[in-house]
Structures are given as C-alpha cells and as structure tokens.
C-alpha positions in Angstrom: 111.7 288.9 54.5 110.7 285.4 56.5 113.3 282.7 57.0 113.1 279.5 55.4 112.7 278.1 58.9 109.3 280.4 59.5 107.5 279.0 56.3 107.8 275.4 57.4 104.0 274.0 57.0 102.7 270.8 58.1 104.3 267.3 56.6 101.8 266.1 54.4 101.5 261.7 54.7 104.4 260.1 53.3 104.1 258.4 49.9 104.8 254.7 49.2 105.5 252.0 51.7 105.6 252.7 55.3 107.1 249.5 55.5 109.8 250.2 53.0 110.6 253.9 54.4 110.9 252.2 58.2 113.6 249.9 56.6 115.3 252.3 55.0 115.6 254.6 58.2 116.3 252.1 60.4 119.2 251.1 58.2 120.5 254.6 57.9 120.0 255.1 61.5 122.3 251.7 62.1 125.9 252.1 62.7 127.1 255.7 62.2 127.3 257.2 58.9 128.6 260.3 60.0 131.9 258.4 60.5 131.9 257.6 56.7 130.2 260.8 55.6 132.5 263.5 56.9 135.5 262.2 54.4 132.7 263.1 51.6 132.8 266.5 52.5 134.8 268.1 49.5 132.2 267.3 47.6 129.5 269.2 49.2 132.3 272.1 48.7 132.7 271.4 45.2 128.8 271.5 44.7 128.4 275.0 46.5 130.9 276.6 44.0 129.0 275.0 41.2 126.0 276.2 42.5 127.6 279.7 42.7 125.8 280.4 45.8 125.7 284.1 47.0 125.4 285.2 50.6 122.4 285.4 52.0 120.7 283.0 49.6 118.1 280.5 50.8 119.5 277.2 50.5 117.8 273.9 51.8 119.8 270.6 51.7 118.0 267.7 51.4 118.6 264.0 52.9 121.5 266.1 54.1 122.7 263.4 56.6 126.0 264.9 59.0 125.6 268.0 56.7 128.6 268.0 54.5 126.7 270.5 51.9 125.0 272.2 54.7 128.4 273.4 55.7 129.8 274.2 52.5 126.5 276.6 52.4 126.7 278.4 55.6 129.9 279.0 55.0 129.2 281.1 52.4 127.1 282.9 54.3 123.9 281.6 53.3 120.6 281.3 55.2 120.5 277.2 55.3 118.1 274.8 56.3 119.1 270.9 56.4 117.0 268.2 56.5 117.0 264.6 57.1 114.9 262.2 57.8 117.3 260.3 60.5 117.5 262.5 63.6 120.8 261.1 65.0 122.6 262.6 61.6 120.9 265.9 62.0 122.3 265.9 65.6 126.0 265.2 64.2 125.3 268.1 61.6 124.0 270.0 64.6 127.3 269.1 66.4 129.4 269.9 63.5 127.8 273.7 62.8 128.4 274.5 66.2 132.1 273.4 66.4 132.7 275.6 63.2 130.2 278.8 65.0 128.4 278.3 62.1 124.3 279.5 61.5 121.8 276.7 60.2 118.6 275.4 60.8 118.0 271.8 61.4 114.7 270.2 60.6 113.7 266.4 60.1 112.1 265.8 57.3 111.2 263.2 54.2 112.7 264.1 51.0 109.2 262.9 49.5 107.0 265.5 51.3 109.1 268.7 52.4 107.5 270.5 54.8 107.7 273.9 53.4 106.1 276.3 51.1 106.3 276.5 47.5 109.3 278.5 45.9 111.0 279.1 49.5 114.3 278.1 48.1 116.7 280.0 46.3 118.7 276.5 46.0 117.9 273.1 46.6 120.7 270.8 46.9 121.3 267.0 47.8 125.0 265.3 47.8 124.1 261.1 48.1 121.1 261.7 49.5 118.1 262.3 47.7 119.3 259.5 45.2 118.4 256.9 47.9 114.5 257.7 47.9 111.9 254.8 47.2 109.9 257.4 44.9 112.1 258.9 42.9 109.8 261.2 40.9 107.8 262.4 44.2 111.5 263.4 45.5 112.1 265.2 42.5 108.8 267.1 42.4 109.4 268.1 46.2 112.6 269.4 45.5 111.2 271.7 42.7 108.4 272.3 44.3 110.0 274.3 46.8 112.7 275.9 44.8 111.4 279.6 43.7 111.3 280.0 39.7 114.8 280.9 38.4 116.5 279.1 41.4 118.9 276.2 41.2 118.8 272.5 42.2 122.1 270.7 42.8 123.1 267.5 43.1 125.9 265.3 43.3 124.6 261.6 42.6 127.1 258.2 42.3 126.8 256.9 38.8 126.2 253.1 37.8 129.4 251.6 36.7 131.5 254.2 39.3 132.8 252.2 42.6 130.0 253.0 44.7 127.4 252.1 41.8 129.2 249.0 41.4 129.0 248.5 45.6 125.5 248.2 45.3 125.6 245.9 42.7 127.4 243.8 44.4 125.1 244.3 47.8 122.2 243.6 45.4 123.3 240.2 44.2 124.1 238.8 47.9 120.8 240.6 49.2 118.1 241.6 46.7 116.6 244.7 47.1 112.6 245.2 47.3 110.8 244.5 44.2 109.9 247.5 42.3 112.3 250.2 43.4 114.6 251.9 41.0 118.2 251.3 41.6 119.5 254.7 43.2 122.5 255.3 41.0 119.9 255.4 38.3 120.2 259.8 39.6 123.9 259.1 38.7 122.9 259.8 34.7 121.9 262.5 32.3 118.9 260.4 31.1 117.4 259.9 34.1 117.7 263.3 35.7 116.2 264.6 32.5 113.4 262.2 33.1 112.8 263.7 36.6 113.6 267.4 36.1 113.1 268.2 32.1 109.3 269.5 32.4 110.4 272.3 34.9 114.0 273.2 33.8 115.1 275.8 31.7 118.7 273.9 31.4 120.1 271.1 33.4 124.2 271.2 33.5 126.0 267.8 34.6 129.6 267.0 34.8 131.3 264.0 35.8 133.3 264.2 38.5 135.5 261.5 41.2 135.9 261.1 44.9 138.5 259.3 45.8 138.3 257.0 49.0 141.5 256.7 50.7 142.0 254.1 53.7 144.6 252.1 55.2 144.0 248.9 53.3 141.1 247.4 51.7 140.0 245.0 54.6 140.2 248.7 56.8 137.6 250.0 54.1 135.6 247.0 54.9 135.8 247.1 58.3 134.8 250.6 58.9 131.6 250.5 55.9 130.6 247.1 57.5 130.6 248.9 60.8 129.6 252.3 60.4 127.9 252.3 56.7 124.1 251.5 57.4 123.4 249.9 54.0 126.7 247.7 54.3 125.8 246.8 58.0 122.7 245.5 57.4 123.5 243.4 54.7 126.3 241.5 56.7 123.8 241.2 59.6 121.2 239.6 57.5 123.4 236.9 56.1 124.8 233.9 57.7 128.4 233.6 58.1 129.6 231.5 55.1 127.7 234.3 52.8 129.4 236.7 54.9 132.4 235.5 53.8 131.3 235.3 49.8 130.2 239.0 50.2 133.4 240.3 51.8 135.5 238.3 49.3 133.4 240.1 46.4 133.8 243.3 48.0 137.8 242.6 48.1 137.5 241.9 44.6 135.6 245.0 43.8 138.2 247.5 45.6 141.2 245.4 44.0 139.7 246.2 40.5 139.7 250.1 41.1 142.5 250.2 43.5 145.4 252.7 42.5 147.4 252.3 45.5 150.3 249.9 45.1 151.4 250.2 49.1 149.0 248.0 50.7 146.5 251.0 51.1 143.6 251.8 49.2 143.1 254.6 46.8 139.7 254.2 44.9 138.5 256.9 42.6 134.6 256.7 42.6 132.6 258.9 40.0 129.8 260.8 40.6 127.4 263.1 38.4 127.2 266.5 39.5 124.4 268.4 38.1 122.9 271.6 38.5 119.2 271.9 37.4 118.3 275.9 36.5 114.1 276.0 37.6 111.8 277.2 34.9 110.6 280.9 35.9 106.9 280.1 34.0 106.4 276.8 35.6 102.7 276.5 36.8 102.8 273.6 38.7 104.9 270.8 40.2 
C-alpha cells in the first residue's frame, strides 16, 4: 500500500484572492499560535475518539496548526499527514511529535488546494482550522475529494454564539472583515455543514460540545491572545491607542458575560460543533 506522503501531487493554483490569502497567512504566522493552540489538545483527542479511528488508517489533518488532532491520531497508531499553509506551525507540530516519539508526515499545503490524489485518506479532519478558509465551498470540496468513499470527515468548529464566535464579532466591530468573506463560525452550524457536505455525504452527525478556557485572569487572557493569537494581535496592531482601549474594554465585557469563576481567574466555556461526515461510496465527482 502506498503511503499518503507518496501519493502527493503538484499543488494547483490557489483559489480566491492572493492578497487575501497572503493577509490571512500573515495573521496566522504572527505571534505564536502554538502557545494558544496547545491548550486545545483535548478537542483533538475527543474528535479522534468520535471518529473511532483504527490503527493503520490513513489520516489527514487539514489546517492542522501546531498539531493537536495530528498528535491524537498518531497516538492511535494511524498513518498521519499534518498539513498547514504556515510553515512555522508545522515546525511546532514536528517538535511535539519528535518529543513524543510519534511518526507523522508534515506537509505544507493550502486547505483549498490539497496536494493529494483523490480518495487517498480513510479519515480527513480539522479542528478550528479549515473553518477560517476564505473559500468555504472549495475547502469542503477538497476535504471530500481526498477522502475515500465510505471514509469520514471529522470537524471541530466554533459556533456563532459561543465565546469564540462572539469574540470574532467583537473584533469585527472594531476592524471589519474583508467584503464578501463568509463568517468562519458558519462552519459551526448544522445548516452550513449540510450545504457544504450534503451532496457527498451519506450522513452528517453533529453534536455541540464545550471547551473551557482557563486563565489566571481576564486580563491575562487578553495579554496572551493579543501577543500570540494572530487575528487578535493583528486587530490591536491596526488600531490607534484609543481604539485599542475600546477593543480591550469590549473584550473584557465579553469575558465577564461568560466567566463562571468567582475568584478573579477566568473560566470561560466556549461552544463548538463536533461533526462527522460519512462520505458516500457512490459519489462520482467532487
């Protein structure tokens, strides 16, 4: 059997606006998302359990970031390819895999133009990654294309009304997103997943789950996110000092709305939608 890495083909041209893609890549390359990303490890573990991965299966992690779902699948003895278009994040994932003595193939790749043959993988997954692609339809089609008939696509996406969904609304209030780009949190709705994957799916099973952000204080969370989380870092950098203060005040108000800690720390649950798409065995195209 050929390994997933051996079936790689030349990447086709990127879709959408190159300028927008470059801006996005710049945002996720800024700061150090791995500092935030590593706290989300439990989500990748849960997704792999929901997918019911079997040892030896070929698994692709799309927009893998620093590799939470990647490492979870590798711990289950799967043959894993970790892909992202930010090389620095792939390097963070590689460091983690080496530290845990896990065998993983790391591949720079755009989620909208995956450099793999059709039906290469038994499972394709993404945790809080593919949802941020500008061309949602293209990214969904690519995930379906590289998944074998009867295989599974596993997703963990923030919901619109959860804490992170609301966070992006707050940021958008101060720094409007590019025109024509659909909100990433749409991926966190059953309706949108049905639109994206319905034509190639025999079933779409989705369940709301919650991840809890735990920080020393609300201010500590803001300091960490504005230093290491690219979208927030870029938002603050684009504003003058007065407007930065307004954004910070709105973020603190958002935390206060969700925070269930009463000791000065921050314990904030954020809802996400975990979904498993089973790919049709009779599909003829993508």
